[in-house]
C-alpha positions as CSV (number, residue, x, y, z in Angstrom):
1,M,32.2,20.1,-10.1
2,A,35.7,20.6,-8.6
3,A,36.1,19.0,-5.3
4,E,36.3,22.3,-3.3
5,S,33.1,23.3,-4.9
6,V,31.5,19.9,-4.0
7,A,32.5,20.1,-0.4
8,S,31.2,23.8,-0.2
9,A,27.7,22.6,-1.6
10,T,27.5,19.8,0.7
11,R,28.1,22.1,3.7
12,D,25.4,24.5,2.4
13,A,23.0,21.6,1.9
14,W,23.5,20.1,5.3
15,A,23.2,23.5,6.9
16,A,19.9,23.9,4.9
17,L,18.5,20.6,6.2
18,N,19.8,21.4,9.8
19,D,17.9,24.5,9.7
20,Y,14.7,23.4,8.0
21,F,13.9,20.1,9.7
22,D,13.0,19.7,13.5
23,K,14.7,16.2,13.5
24,I,16.8,14.0,11.1
25,Y,16.7,10.4,11.5
26,V,19.0,7.6,9.9
27,I,17.2,4.3,10.2
28,S,19.6,1.4,10.8
29,L,19.8,-2.2,12.1
30,R,22.0,-2.6,15.4
31,R,23.6,-5.4,13.4
32,A,24.2,-3.6,10.2
33,T,27.7,-2.7,11.6
34,D,29.1,-2.6,8.1
35,R,27.0,0.5,7.2
36,H,27.4,2.6,10.4
37,A,30.9,3.8,9.7
38,R,29.8,4.6,6.0
39,F,26.6,6.7,6.6
40,Q,28.5,8.5,9.3
41,E,31.3,9.5,7.0
42,L,28.8,10.5,4.1
43,L,26.6,12.4,6.4
44,R,29.3,14.1,8.5
45,G,28.1,17.6,9.3
46,L,24.4,16.7,9.4
47,N,22.8,16.8,12.9
48,Y,21.0,13.4,12.8
49,D,19.8,10.7,15.4
50,I,20.2,7.1,14.7
51,Y,16.5,5.2,14.8
52,W,17.3,1.8,15.7
53,A,15.2,-0.4,13.2
54,V,12.8,-3.3,14.0
55,D,14.7,-6.6,13.0
56,K,13.1,-9.1,10.9
57,L,14.9,-11.7,13.2
58,D,12.6,-10.6,16.0
59,I,9.3,-10.8,14.1
60,D,6.8,-13.8,14.0
61,R,4.8,-12.9,10.9
62,D,2.3,-15.5,11.2
63,D,1.6,-14.5,14.9
64,M,1.2,-10.8,13.9
65,I,-1.4,-11.8,11.3
66,R,-3.2,-14.1,14.0
67,Q,-3.2,-10.9,16.4
68,G,-4.5,-8.5,13.9
69,L,-1.4,-6.5,13.9
70,I,-1.0,-7.1,10.1
71,D,-3.9,-7.2,7.5
72,D,-2.2,-8.9,4.8
73,V,-4.1,-7.2,2.2
74,T,-1.2,-7.5,-0.2
75,V,-2.3,-11.1,-1.0
76,R,-5.8,-9.5,-2.0
77,E,-4.9,-6.0,-3.4
78,P,-2.6,-6.4,-6.5
79,R,-1.8,-2.7,-6.3
80,Y,0.4,-3.3,-3.3
81,I,2.6,-5.4,-5.5
82,H,3.3,-8.2,-3.1
83,P,1.3,-11.1,-4.6
84,D,2.6,-13.5,-1.8
85,G,2.2,-11.2,1.1
86,L,4.7,-9.1,2.9
87,M,8.1,-10.6,3.5
88,T,9.2,-10.4,7.3
89,G,11.9,-8.0,6.2
90,E,9.3,-5.7,4.5
91,I,7.2,-5.9,7.8
92,A,10.1,-5.0,9.9
93,C,11.1,-1.9,7.5
94,A,7.4,-0.7,7.6
95,L,7.1,-1.0,11.4
96,S,10.3,1.2,11.6
97,H,9.1,3.9,9.5
98,R,5.6,3.7,11.2
99,A,7.3,4.1,14.5
100,I,8.8,7.3,13.3
101,Y,5.6,8.6,12.1
102,E,4.0,7.9,15.7
103,E,7.0,9.4,17.2
104,M,6.6,12.6,15.3
105,V,2.9,12.8,16.0
106,R,3.6,12.3,19.8
107,E,6.4,14.8,20.1
108,G,4.9,17.5,18.1
109,Y,7.6,17.6,15.4
110,E,6.4,19.6,12.3
111,R,9.1,18.6,9.8
112,V,11.2,15.5,9.9
113,L,13.9,14.1,7.4
114,I,14.2,10.2,7.1
115,F,17.1,8.3,5.7
116,E,17.9,4.7,5.5
117,D,21.5,3.7,6.2
118,D,22.1,2.9,2.7
119,V,21.7,6.4,1.5
120,V,24.3,7.9,-0.5
121,P,24.3,11.7,-1.1
122,C,24.6,12.7,-4.9
123,A,27.3,15.3,-4.1
124,D,27.4,17.0,-7.5
125,R,23.7,17.8,-7.1
126,L,23.6,19.1,-3.6
127,N,24.1,22.7,-4.6
128,Q,20.2,22.6,-5.7
129,L,18.9,21.2,-2.3
130,P,18.3,24.5,-0.7
131,Q,16.1,25.6,-3.7
132,V,14.0,22.4,-3.3
133,L,13.2,23.3,0.2
134,E,12.5,26.9,-0.7
135,Q,10.2,25.8,-3.4
136,L,7.9,23.7,-1.4
137,P,4.5,25.1,-0.8
138,A,3.3,26.3,2.7
139,C,1.5,23.1,3.5
140,W,2.7,19.8,2.1
141,D,2.8,16.1,3.4
142,L,5.7,14.5,1.8
143,L,8.9,15.0,-0.1
144,Y,11.1,12.4,-1.9
145,L,14.6,13.7,-1.9
146,G,15.7,10.1,-3.2
147,Y,13.6,7.8,-5.3
148,T,13.6,5.4,-8.3
149,K,10.8,5.0,-11.2
150,N,9.6,7.9,-13.2
151,E,12.7,10.0,-12.4
152,E,12.5,11.3,-16.0
153,L,9.5,12.0,-18.2
154,N,9.5,10.8,-21.8
155,K,7.2,9.8,-24.6
156,A,7.2,6.1,-23.8
157,Q,6.2,7.0,-20.2
158,R,3.4,9.2,-21.3
159,R,2.2,6.5,-23.9
160,K,2.1,4.0,-21.0
161,Q,-0.1,6.6,-18.8
162,W,-2.3,7.2,-21.8
163,F,-2.9,3.4,-22.1
164,Y,-3.4,3.1,-18.4
165,N,-6.3,5.7,-18.5
166,L,-7.8,4.2,-21.6
167,V,-8.3,0.7,-20.0
168,S,-8.4,1.2,-16.4
169,P,-12.3,1.6,-16.4
170,L,-12.4,-2.0,-17.8
171,G,-11.0,-3.4,-14.7
172,V,-8.3,-5.3,-16.0
173,L,-5.4,-3.4,-14.6
174,R,-4.4,-3.0,-10.9
175,W,-4.7,0.7,-11.4
176,S,-8.0,2.6,-10.9
177,R,-8.7,5.5,-13.3
178,R,-7.8,8.0,-10.5
179,E,-4.5,6.2,-9.8
180,A,-3.7,5.9,-13.5
181,R,-4.3,9.7,-13.8
182,N,-1.8,10.2,-11.2
183,Y,0.8,7.7,-12.4
184,L,3.3,10.3,-13.7
185,P,4.7,13.1,-11.6
186,R,3.7,16.6,-12.8
187,T,5.7,19.7,-13.1
188,Y,5.3,22.1,-10.1
189,S,8.3,24.3,-10.0
190,A,11.9,24.5,-11.3
191,N,13.1,21.7,-8.8
192,L,9.9,20.1,-7.9
193,R,7.4,17.9,-9.6
194,R,4.2,16.6,-7.8
195,A,4.7,12.9,-7.1
196,G,3.4,10.2,-9.1
197,L,4.4,6.6,-8.7
198,H,7.9,6.2,-7.1
199,D,9.7,3.5,-5.3
200,C,12.2,3.7,-2.2
201,T,12.2,5.2,1.1
202,H,15.9,5.7,1.5
203,A,15.6,9.6,1.5
204,Y,12.2,11.6,2.2
205,A,10.9,14.2,4.3
206,V,7.4,14.2,6.0
207,T,5.2,16.7,7.9
208,R,3.3,16.1,11.0
209,A,0.2,16.1,8.8
210,G,1.7,13.6,6.4
211,A,2.9,11.5,9.2
212,R,-0.5,11.2,10.8
213,K,-1.9,10.1,7.5
214,L,0.7,7.5,7.0
215,A,0.5,6.2,10.5
216,D,-3.2,5.8,10.4
217,A,-3.1,4.0,7.1
218,Q,-0.7,1.5,8.4
219,R,-2.8,0.5,11.4
220,P,-2.9,-2.5,11.1
221,L,0.1,-2.9,8.7
222,L,-1.3,-3.1,5.2
223,A,2.0,-2.7,3.1
224,S,5.5,-1.9,2.6
225,A,6.7,1.5,3.6
226,D,7.2,2.7,0.0
227,S,3.9,1.0,-1.2
228,I,1.7,2.6,1.3
229,I,3.2,5.9,0.3
230,S,2.5,5.2,-3.3
231,V,-1.1,4.2,-2.8
232,L,-2.0,7.4,-0.8
233,V,-0.2,9.5,-3.4
234,L,-1.9,8.1,-6.5
235,N,-5.4,8.2,-4.5
236,E,-4.8,11.9,-3.7
237,Q,-4.5,11.4,-0.1
238,L,-1.1,12.5,0.2
239,D,0.2,15.8,-0.9
240,A,3.8,14.7,-2.2
241,Y,6.6,16.1,-4.2
242,V,9.9,14.8,-5.6
243,S,13.0,16.6,-6.1
244,V,14.4,17.5,-9.4
245,P,16.9,16.1,-9.6
246,V,17.3,13.0,-7.4
247,L,19.6,14.1,-4.6
248,F,20.2,10.9,-2.7
249,E,20.8,7.4,-4.0
250,Q,21.3,4.1,-2.2
251,A,24.0,1.5,-2.4
252,G,24.6,-1.9,-0.7
253,D,22.7,-5.2,-0.2
254,S,19.1,-5.0,1.3
255,Y,18.7,-6.4,4.7
256,I,15.0,-6.8,3.8
257,N,15.4,-9.7,1.7
């Protein structure tokens, strides 16, 4: 796309987001000053508030476990993909996302868009963002605008899902039969798929109903922010969608690790 067309598409996308959502948050650490100027430039024209994240430097993981604020189910439940338990950075990230869910329910926001501070708009695709929003059903819980894993559907992925469905009843996989059935996204509309298993929380939207489900699932804290979404989606407890194509990527080193 020509530079002028990209700029116009970006303005239209920001206008659509500003109009559609009650609130837009960018989660960032106060000390992540290297990121502040970057996202302010990339998101220029978008009406957002910075949500200051919980800092892992302020967390005592073992004390939180002793107090029952964290149920370190990740050690016992392989589906959460944290065999050694949650890292302190993952706990801080999950607490930050949960705090937004709780604020959303408390303040009565119906639709909220959440970015992390390493978000990068895919400028050449933003012209499709208004259609993504228009194609959402009347009631939904969560929408990924940025994600990794299972972005494209192909024969290799379908063979993998077939295998998971075949052997999941034997109990040799971390997936249940239902989770295996929902592993891959399914076609919904021209620019949406019903979500399957996806990673990352750098760009997603949630409704108040979805926020309530996510907040309830994380009291006490069970898993990382993206893992809890995946588990609820795969178990059909969250009505979630992914945009086609991916509209936001992420860049930069993680502050979690």
